[in-house]
KOLNU-733942 format. One record per residue (C-alpha): residue in one letter; x, y, z. Coordinates in steps of 0.02 Angstrom, whole numbers, plus 50000, padded with zeros to 5 digits. Layout:
<sites>
AXYZ;...
</sites>
This chain:
<sites>
M551915380353419;K551555365653535;Q552645365453691;L553375348453735;P553355343253919;L555005343854013;T555855327654057;K556315324454238;Q558165327454198;Q557775343954112;L556705349454258;I558075345554384;A559375354654278;A558235369754269;M558005369754458;I559875368954485;S560165382954360;L558885394254445;S559655390754615;L561335398654574;G560795415954627;S562115429254656;V563455421554763;A564855433654798;Q566635427454810;A567995440454818;A569145440554667;L570915434354691;T572445442354617;I574015431854615;N575635441654635;G574745457754591;S573875471454686;A572045467254713;S570885482054691;T569515483554821;E568325487954680;S568615471254592;S567905459954726;A566245450854727;R566155440254571;L565295423654544;S566485409254574;W565575393254534;G566525387654380;G565745390554211;A566275399054051;D567325412554132;S568485400554223;L569635399154071;S569785418054051;E570105419754238;A571465406454226;R572325416054087;S572165432254185;I572945424554339;M574425418154237;S574825435354167;K574885444954331;S576465454054382;S577555447954523;N577625460354665;S576415456854803;S575565444254912;T574285432154851;I572975423854951;K571485429155050;K571305418555206;I569575416955282;D569085400855366;N570105385955420;G568625374555388;S568435367855563;S567695381155675;T566705397255687;K567545411255591;S567105428555529;I567015428655340;S567075444355235;N566405445055059;T567375460855016;P569125459555093;S570535471255045;F572375467755071;S573485480255161;S575305478555111;N575865489855254;N575415478055395;N575245461855295;S573435459755346;Y571685460555275;N570375473655311;N568665465755315;S566965473555281;N565215466355271;S565785451855379;Y564655437955436;T564905421955531;T564875404055472;T565035388755580;Y565605371055545;R564805361355686;G565065343955620;S563395338955694;F562685323055620;G560945315455617;S560085331255556;S558235330155512;N558685337255342;M559655321755289;I559405318355104;P558525301655072;I559775292754959;S560895277554957;T562635277054881;D563775263154820;S565465271254856;R566375265755013;S566415282555100;V565325297855070;A565025314355159;V563825328155108;I563875344055212;D562745359155207;A564135372055199;E562985385755262;T562545377155426;G563975364755441;E562725350555464;S562955333355389;I561515329455271;Y562185312555216;E563615301655273;K564255284155248;D565795278255343;A566345296455338;H567465294955492;I568605281355422;A570275286655347;R570485280455169;P571755283155029;M571285299054936;A572345297754776;S572415314154678;I571215322954795;T572925326354874;K573235339854744;V571975351554827;M573125352154978;T574635353754862;A573825369054783;M573455377354951;V575245375155009;V575935382254846;L574775397254856;D575125400355041;A576955402754997;G576575418354892;L577805413254755;D577955421654585;M576665412754477;R577545418554317;E579185410154362;E579645396754235;L579865379154304;T580705364854211;L580195346854235;D581635335854290;P581745316754273;E581415315254461;D579705323354436;F579185307554344;V579765295854484;G578495291654618;P577745277854725;K576825271354571;R577015272054384;A575745283754307;S575445289454129;S575825307454082;N575825318053926;L577215328753998;K579075325753964;S580685329054055;G581315346254003;D579565353553979;R579485371654036;L577905380054104;N577665394154226;R577125390554404;A575305395354370;E575235383754220;M575965369554324;L574615372754454;L573235372954324;M573955356954249;A573915348654421;L572165354054470;M571265352754303;K572185338454216;S572895330354374;E574635328954297;N575755321154429;P577435327954366;A576715345654377;A576245343054560;K577965335454596;S578825350254513;L577815362654616;A578375353754775;R580195352654719;N580245371354681;Y579545376154852;P580635386554971;G581685373755064;G581365360454933;Y580315344754926;S580515339655109;A579975356855167;F578445355655055;M577915339055130;R578105346055305;A577035360855253;M575675349355186;N575535339655348;S575655355555450;K574225363055349;A573185347455378;K573465349055565;E573025367555558;L571375363155474;G570955350455609;M571155335455492;S571565322955629;T571505307655516;A572535314955374;F574295310755318;F575205316155160;G576695306255097;D576855314454926;P576085329354833;T575295319454692;G574205306354775;L575125291554699;D575705286954875;K574425275354954;R574925282355124;N574015298555080;V572435296055182;A571025305655264;S569235302755314;S567825310255212;N567415321455360;D569185328255361;L569155330955173;V567615341755200;K568735353255303;M570055353455165;V568805357555027;R567995370855133;A569685379055163;A570105377654977;G568545387754939;N569435402955010;Y570685402554865;D569865409354709;V571255402354602;I570825384654659;R568995387854615;R569465394254442;F570815381754400;S569915366154464;T568345370454363;T569195375554201;K568475363754069;S569965363753951;Y571565373053915;D572845372953774;F574565373853852;F576035379953749;V577465369053813;S579265373953783;N580615360653779;Y582395363753718;A582765345453684;N581115339253614;G580445355153533;N578935365753576;R577165359153564;T575365362453613;Y574625351453749;K572725351353736;A572105346553910;N570345343153975;N569675342954152;T569665325554229;S567875328154294;S566495323454172;L565295334354274;V566405349654249;R566625346054064;D564755343554041;G564295359554133;S562535353854185;Y562855356254370;P563485371454468;I565195365954530;G566325378254620;I567785366854665;S568165349754591;K569525336554603;T569535318454551;G570705304654604;F571135286554569;I572385273454621;N571965255154650;E572015256954839;A570875272254838;G569625267454704;R568775281454608;C568615297354710;V567945314954689;V567725330154799;M566705345254750;E565845360754810;T564145365154736;R562695376854764;V560935370054742;N559285378254794;N560345393354842;R561215382854975;P563075378254968;A563585360254993;I565205350454998;I565205332754928;I566555319654963;I566535302754876;L567925290054910;G568165272054859;A566975269954713;N567355253554623;S567125261354451;S566985278054365;A565145274554333;T564855271754519;R565765287854564;W564775298754443;G563155289454478;D563325293354664;A563795311454626;K562285314254514;N561145305554639;I561735317554774;L561615333054664;N559865328654605;S559315325254784;L560005342154838;A558995350354700;T557365343754772;R557845345554957;R556695355355069;T557445372055119;V556825385055242;
</sites>
C-alpha cells in the first residue's frame, strides 16, 4: 500500500505526542488516605482525567488532602514520591530534586514567534527561564483564570469533598450578569462544584465554594489574597472568586507563579483537563436533571496537545484569556495568554506557541 506523506500539522502532532515521555506526578487522594504505592502516575490530562475525577469524588472523608511542593517563586525541593504522615501532619519526601524559578528574561532560547494577544508569558518550567514574553509585567484583568486560585484555596482547607452544597440565590449575584445552566436550589457535592468551576467555569459553583468556606465568604477572599502574597504575586488582587469582578488582576508573570503552584495539586490537573462530565443535579423545587458539561478549552476538548492544567477566562475588560501547562519535547512549559480580542486570536496564539515549542532546540 502506498504511504501518503505527512502534513506539517500531522508531523507536529506526532512530535508532541512522542515528547510526552514518562512524567511522574504523585497521585492525590482527597479526604482519603494516600497509599505510598499509588504515587507516580502521568498527570497531563487525557482519557483518564474523567475516571480520576469520579474517583476523587467518591473518596471517604477522614484525612488531609493536598501535597504541597513548590510555591512557584523560588528554589524548592520537589519530591516525586511523597507520603503523608498523619501523626505529625507533614510529608516524608524521597527521590527529591531541586527546581528553580529564576524569572530570568532574555534567554538565548527564546522561541521566534509573534502574538496578537495583549500580554503573553511562556516559561520553561524546568529552568524557570522566560522563552517568550509580551508586556508580561503589566497587571491586567484575568477573568475566570481567577478560579485556579479559588480551587487552591478550597483544597488547602482540607474540607470534606463529599459534603453536599446547595446553591443559594446569592450565588447567582455578582459584579456582572453571566449566563449559567445552574439554578438556585441545585445540590452537588463539593468535589462536583469544584469540577464544575474548573472544567465548565460555572460562576455560581465558584461562589458557593467560597460561601461554604470556614469563616464564610469574607474569610475566603482574605485567603485568596493571602495565598497570592504567599506565592509572590506582587501585582495580584482578587475581589471575587469567579473572575466576574474586573478588579481581579495580575500580570502574566505572576500568573506563571499561580499556575506553577497549581501544578502541585493533582485534583486541579485532573479536573481542569477533564473533557466532559455528566452531572446528576438534585433540586427539590425544580426536580432532578442531568447537566452535560464540556470543558471550556477547545484545545482540551480536541486532545491534540499535551495539556496538564488549563483554564480559560473572559469578561469585556479582560478579553479572551487562557493559562495552561504543557510538556513538549520532554520539557515542561507554562503558557499565559491575556487580553486576546477574540477567541480565534486566543487559540491562534496558543497553537502558535505550542507548535513553536515542538520544534524548539533542546539540549
